[in-house]
C-alpha positions as semicolon CSV with decimal commas, in nm:
position;residue;x (nm);y (nm);z (nm)
1;M;-3,701;-0,375;4,594
2;Q;-3,403;-0,464;4,377
3;K;-3,493;-0,593;4,030
4;P;-3,327;-0,914;3,905
5;K;-3,046;-0,854;3,656
6;A;-3,092;-0,977;3,302
7;V;-2,906;-0,992;2,972
8;F;-3,106;-0,921;2,657
9;N;-3,006;-1,121;2,351
10;W;-3,020;-0,850;2,087
11;S;-3,046;-0,919;1,712
12;G;-3,105;-0,558;1,610
13;G;-3,429;-0,655;1,436
14;K;-3,797;-0,585;1,482
15;D;-3,898;-0,878;1,705
16;S;-3,598;-0,821;1,929
17;A;-3,688;-0,452;1,960
18;L;-4,052;-0,530;2,032
19;A;-3,951;-0,772;2,309
20;L;-3,703;-0,521;2,457
21;Q;-3,964;-0,245;2,450
22;K;-4,203;-0,468;2,644
23;V;-3,935;-0,558;2,899
24;L;-3,841;-0,194;2,954
25;Q;-4,205;-0,089;2,987
26;E;-4,285;-0,364;3,238
27;N;-3,971;-0,271;3,437
28;K;-3,940;-0,612;3,605
29;F;-3,572;-0,660;3,515
30;E;-3,255;-0,455;3,523
31;V;-3,119;-0,515;3,173
32;I;-2,744;-0,474;3,215
33;A;-2,630;-0,567;2,862
34;L;-2,738;-0,628;2,505
35;L;-2,570;-0,951;2,392
36;T;-2,506;-0,994;2,019
37;T;-2,300;-1,257;1,838
38;F;-2,092;-1,158;1,535
39;N;-1,907;-1,341;1,262
40;Q;-1,542;-1,298;1,350
41;V;-1,425;-1,273;0,989
42;D;-1,624;-0,964;0,886
43;E;-1,766;-0,847;1,222
44;S;-2,125;-0,867;1,101
45;S;-2,408;-0,983;1,324
46;S;-2,507;-1,348;1,308
47;G;-2,821;-1,403;1,104
48;H;-2,892;-1,040;1,013
49;S;-2,539;-0,960;0,881
50;V;-2,540;-0,604;1,018
51;P;-2,194;-0,448;1,065
52;L;-2,078;-0,418;1,426
53;R;-2,070;-0,037;1,433
54;F;-2,441;-0,010;1,351
55;I;-2,536;-0,251;1,629
56;E;-2,310;-0,044;1,856
57;N;-2,499;0,269;1,749
58;Q;-2,830;0,103;1,835
59;A;-2,701;0,015;2,182
60;K;-2,569;0,367;2,240
61;S;-2,903;0,519;2,146
62;I;-3,091;0,270;2,365
63;G;-2,854;0,339;2,653
64;I;-2,768;-0,023;2,739
65;P;-2,409;-0,146;2,689
66;L;-2,346;-0,383;2,400
67;Y;-2,167;-0,709;2,481
68;P;-2,036;-0,837;2,146
69;V;-1,924;-1,199;2,108
70;M;-1,708;-1,289;1,807
71;I;-1,774;-1,638;1,668
72;D;-1,550;-1,820;1,420
73;K;-1,633;-2,123;1,205
74;S;-1,438;-2,377;1,406
75;P;-1,636;-2,670;1,555
76;N;-1,812;-2,591;1,884
77;D;-1,682;-2,231;1,890
78;Y;-2,032;-2,091;1,941
79;E;-2,113;-2,316;2,235
80;N;-1,770;-2,268;2,392
81;K;-1,790;-1,888;2,365
82;M;-2,145;-1,877;2,498
83;L;-2,048;-2,089;2,797
84;K;-1,784;-1,828;2,881
85;V;-2,048;-1,557;2,837
86;V;-2,278;-1,733;3,082
87;E;-1,995;-1,770;3,334
88;H;-1,910;-1,400;3,296
89;F;-2,263;-1,279;3,355
90;K;-2,329;-1,517;3,643
91;L;-2,043;-1,344;3,823
92;E;-2,235;-1,019;3,759
93;G;-2,539;-1,164;3,933
94;V;-2,740;-1,241;3,620
95;A;-2,986;-1,531;3,630
96;H;-3,208;-1,439;3,332
97;F;-3,139;-1,427;2,957
98;I;-3,414;-1,259;2,754
99;F;-3,495;-1,341;2,390
100;G;-3,736;-1,217;2,124
101;D;-3,857;-1,551;1,986
102;L;-4,216;-1,607;1,878
103;Y;-4,317;-1,968;1,836
104;L;-4,046;-2,208;1,712
105;D;-4,041;-2,468;1,990
106;E;-3,707;-2,617;1,886
107;I;-3,533;-2,282;1,938
108;K;-3,682;-2,230;2,284
109;T;-3,603;-2,590;2,381
110;Y;-3,243;-2,547;2,262
111;R;-3,195;-2,227;2,461
112;E;-3,335;-2,385;2,777
113;S;-3,122;-2,697;2,736
114;K;-2,806;-2,486;2,717
115;L;-2,889;-2,225;2,981
116;N;-3,103;-2,389;3,248
117;P;-2,831;-2,631;3,363
118;H;-2,616;-2,327;3,444
119;G;-2,883;-2,159;3,653
120;I;-2,996;-1,918;3,380
121;E;-3,370;-1,882;3,318
122;V;-3,489;-1,817;2,963
123;V;-3,739;-1,529;2,940
124;E;-3,951;-1,488;2,624
125;P;-4,165;-1,168;2,646
126;I;-4,345;-1,210;2,312
127;W;-4,355;-1,590;2,301
128;G;-4,674;-1,760;2,186
129;H;-4,822;-1,471;1,992
130;S;-4,920;-1,545;1,634
131;P;-4,713;-1,377;1,362
132;E;-5,017;-1,169;1,268
133;E;-5,070;-1,049;1,626
134;T;-4,699;-0,979;1,669
135;M;-4,690;-0,775;1,350
136;K;-4,999;-0,584;1,462
137;Q;-4,821;-0,502;1,788
138;F;-4,506;-0,396;1,605
139;L;-4,693;-0,162;1,370
140;A;-4,864;-0,002;1,672
141;S;-4,543;0,022;1,876
142;G;-4,388;0,326;1,709
143;L;-4,077;0,124;1,623
144;K;-3,943;0,153;1,270
145;A;-3,741;-0,110;1,083
146;K;-3,610;-0,178;0,735
147;I;-3,553;-0,514;0,568
148;V;-3,179;-0,581;0,535
149;T;-3,167;-0,952;0,442
150;T;-3,399;-1,180;0,245
151;Q;-3,396;-1,547;0,162
152;G;-3,353;-1,538;-0,214
153;D;-3,608;-1,806;-0,303
154;K;-3,872;-1,637;-0,086
155;L;-3,825;-1,261;-0,136
156;G;-3,646;-1,079;-0,416
157;E;-3,398;-0,794;-0,415
158;S;-3,677;-0,536;-0,434
159;F;-3,765;-0,600;-0,068
160;I;-3,422;-0,487;0,057
161;G;-3,448;-0,144;0,217
162;R;-3,826;-0,146;0,251
163;D;-3,977;-0,029;0,578
164;V;-4,187;-0,275;0,774
165;S;-4,537;-0,140;0,720
166;A;-4,892;-0,241;0,640
167;E;-4,809;-0,192;0,272
168;L;-4,514;-0,430;0,299
169;I;-4,731;-0,697;0,460
170;E;-4,978;-0,671;0,172
171;D;-4,692;-0,728;-0,074
172;L;-4,547;-1,039;0,090
173;P;-4,591;-1,348;-0,129
174;K;-4,820;-1,627;-0,013
175;G;-4,640;-1,869;0,217
176;V;-4,400;-1,611;0,362
177;D;-4,436;-1,576;0,739
178;V;-4,556;-1,223;0,807
179;C;-4,281;-1,179;1,070
180;G;-4,016;-1,369;0,873
181;E;-3,988;-1,615;1,161
182;N;-3,871;-1,893;0,929
183;G;-3,582;-1,680;0,804
184;E;-3,759;-1,529;0,503
185;Y;-3,633;-1,182;0,596
186;H;-3,444;-0,995;0,866
187;T;-3,465;-0,631;0,968
188;F;-3,274;-0,345;1,126
189;V;-3,461;-0,125;1,376
190;Y;-3,359;0,239;1,368
191;S;-3,627;0,441;1,545
192;G;-3,886;0,423;1,824
193;N;-3,931;0,506;2,190
194;I;-3,656;0,268;2,308
195;F;-3,408;0,496;2,127
196;K;-3,291;0,835;2,252
197;S;-3,239;0,936;1,889
198;E;-3,283;0,780;1,547
199;V;-2,999;0,548;1,445
200;D;-2,820;0,699;1,147
201;F;-2,760;0,454;0,862
202;E;-2,797;0,420;0,488
203;I;-2,841;0,123;0,259
204;E;-2,603;0,190;-0,028
205;K;-2,692;-0,112;-0,241
206;S;-2,781;-0,480;-0,221
207;Y;-2,594;-0,789;-0,331
208;K;-2,651;-1,164;-0,352
209;L;-2,480;-1,425;-0,134
210;S;-2,474;-1,800;-0,202
211;F;-2,392;-2,079;0,042
212;D;-2,346;-2,448;-0,035
213;V;-2,449;-2,679;0,248
214;K;-2,361;-3,048;0,235
215;L;-2,634;-3,268;0,380
216;A;-2,585;-3,596;0,566
217;S;-2,701;-3,776;0,251
218;G;-2,410;-3,627;0,060
219;E;-2,631;-3,393;-0,139
220;V;-2,536;-3,028;-0,159
221;N;-2,804;-2,761;-0,123
222;T;-2,738;-2,405;-0,237
223;Y;-2,896;-2,122;-0,038
224;E;-2,913;-1,770;-0,177
225;Y;-2,975;-1,446;0,010
226;W;-3,009;-1,080;-0,079
227;Q;-2,813;-0,861;0,160
228;A;-2,805;-0,483;0,220
229;K;-2,472;-0,302;0,214
230;F;-2,468;-0,046;0,494
231;G;-2,306;0,292;0,458
């Protein structure tokens, strides 16, 4: 019996890898592509800020083609580009987009509102698990990941480059989601049974990024992040 085709929305991080591992083990879908969005200016992945070539190396080792989508900062560019992506994959016979979200209802609702009207079903393999249970599953999965981005007011520079481990969890400050689901940290997965071989990379150093965001009230909030420099 032919399996339904699916596109996996790949961040390159630990939750994404855990969800993909589950999908591949269950073997209910034919995953034809790993879809990742990138900032057009510097070709780094959205959210995790990983350079394109390292996400490409992950995909090569996994053995599923990467489908990169370059996003600029112009209004509605993300939604316009993703609509074209949906149209492209529908022609390929895809009716399922898979994500590695955990529990943020607004994210799941947003995805469904954008995809369901186009005949694409949202699939969430690890949805509804608590952060603690998800982390327990990750630590038992054989996957390995390093922290590559932190929210500066939550985690300091010292967390950049650390492996996700039981020791790391013990060191997380109170109030930080154990899986970083609120954006406290992002990771890069480099080893595990979804990979044919370990993904070669090195964190050369870390640096701080600052972003000013103007609110509807007119106030300006400054957000700071620590970011790994790949080499």
